[in-house]
N, C-alpha and C positions, 0 to 999 in steps of 0.2 A: 502493500499500497503507500510503503515511502516513496521508490524509488517513479509509483504513477503523479505520484503528487506532484511528486520534484519536478520530473517530463512534463506536464502539464504546464507549472508557472513558467518555468524555461520554454514553451514553446508559446503560450499563451501572455503570457506575463497576467497571469490572477490563478487566482486558488480554484483546483479541483470541486465543481459540486458534489458534492454528497452523493447524490443520485448515479449520477455518471462514475463516481469513484468505486459503485457498490457494482454496478454494472460490466466493469469491467473483473471488478476480483471472482464475481459470478462466472463471465468468462472463462474466469484461468480456473476455475475450481471443476464449471463443466466438462470439459476442454481433458481431464484424469479423467473422466466419467465413457470415454469417447476410446481411450486407446485403451489396445491389449498392455501394454508394455511400461503404464504407468498405474500407480493406485490412487483410489478418489482420497482425498484429505480426509473424509467421516469422522468430520467436527461441525457442529454450528457455532456462529456469532453471535455476537450482537455487538452489532457498531454502534458508535452516536456521535452525531456531528452535527455542526452550524452553519451555516451558508445562505445567501441572501435571501433563501425563501424558507429562511427559521429553522427552530430545530428538528430534528431526522433521527429518530432508532432504528437501525434494519437489524433483522433478525436476517442470518442463513442457512439453511438447511443444510446436510451434505451430498443432496441430489444437485448442491449449485442453486434450489430458489432461491431467492430473497424475500420482502417483504418489508415493507416503511407501516413502524407499525406507532400508535401513540403511547403506549405502555406494554413492557414486554418483560419476560423472565423466561429461560431456559435452564435444563437442567432435570437430572434427578430431583424429585420431590417440588419442582416447581409449579405443581398447578393450585398450591395454595397460594403461592404470592403472585401468580396472576387472575387467581381470586381475588385477592386480598386489592392487585391493584386496576381491576375491572372495576369492582366496587367504589373505590375511590376515583375516580376517572376525573367528572365534572371538577372536582375541588384542586388538581394540579394547576390548570388555567390562571386560576387566583393566587396560586399560592408563591411565597417568596422561596428563597433558596434552599432555605433553612428548614423549611416544611417538606419541601421535593426530597430534601435529605433524609427525612423522618418517616414519610413514609414507604420511600427506596428499604431503609435499612428497619423497619417492621416488617416488611413483604419479605426480603432477606431471614428476618427472624423467624416467620411462621414456617419457611421450611428446615428447618432444626430438629434433631431429635430434642425430646424435654430434657437431654444432661447435658447438653451443648452449648454455651451459650454464644453471642457477639462477642470477638475481641479483636483485635486493632492484628492480632497474629494471623486470623479467618476471615480478614473483610481488608477489604481495597476498595476506597474510594473514592471518582474521578468528576473532574468536573471542567462541562464546556458549556460555552453558549455567548448571547450577545457580548459583547466589550468582553469578554471569561477569555481568555487563553486556555487551552489544556492543560489542567493540573492534576495529576495526582499527591493527593495527602500524603504527608506525611503521618508515621504510627505515631507521634504525638498528638495531630490532627485529630486523625483518628478518633484516637479515642476520646479526643476532646467531641465528636461529632457522637458517638457511639453512648458519652453520658446521658445525650440527650433524651434516650429512649429505656436509659438502663428501668428507672424505677418503675416503668407500664408492669400491665397484666399483659401476658401471652393470647394468642385467643384461642379460642379451645381446637387442640387440633384433631383431624377426622377421624371419624370411628375407623378402628385398624384390626382384622379378623387375629384371632389369638388361636396361637397352635395348640396351646395348651386344653385350653376346651373345646377344640376340633373344631373353629370356624368361627365364626358370627353367632351368638343365640339368637332368638324370635324375638319377633317384639313381646313385651310382656301384653298380656290378658288384666281385662278390671274394668272398674270403675277412672283409671284417672288414665287411661291407654286412648292413646287413637285409634279412632273407628276403622275394622281392617275393611276392605273390600273384596266380598268374597269370589264376586261376577267379574270375571275380566275386561277392562277398558279395552273395546276394539278402536285402532286410532284411523280404519280405512273401509270402509262397509262394498265387498264384492258381490258380484251376483251371478 
């Protein structure tokens, strides 16, 4: 990516737009899937950038597809982070940098097992934006930002299958239990 940015700056005298950079990265990744003597990258990336069209965050897949997103999380256990980001998406437009960092750290914290906490050893924070050049925070600055959400309670984790009991338990019956639907619902009627 650095060489593509340097070549574009040299040839055109201007910074490369983020979508053009992602097109070049996607083409490079796709090339490896078409040739028998090359191995595909096999990794997804999140690429954040800011250009004349505003902020961007792109997700690339191992198949070289890329998507411009408003908020995204990738990796194992990332579904809870995506859910958090989707639920709070409307608040991001008017949020300050400090609030955006808190949202990102909360989303990341929800992906961790209960016995693991966020700290400056397992989190890196980088920021880019209008009038703000790309900056990777130092461990001290990262720890200071992590302290902003330190006392907050974690969201409830998603229910998991317990291998000791042989899987998930059936829903409870009784007066306080939610009503069960004994008749299956049909999404589409066929004749």
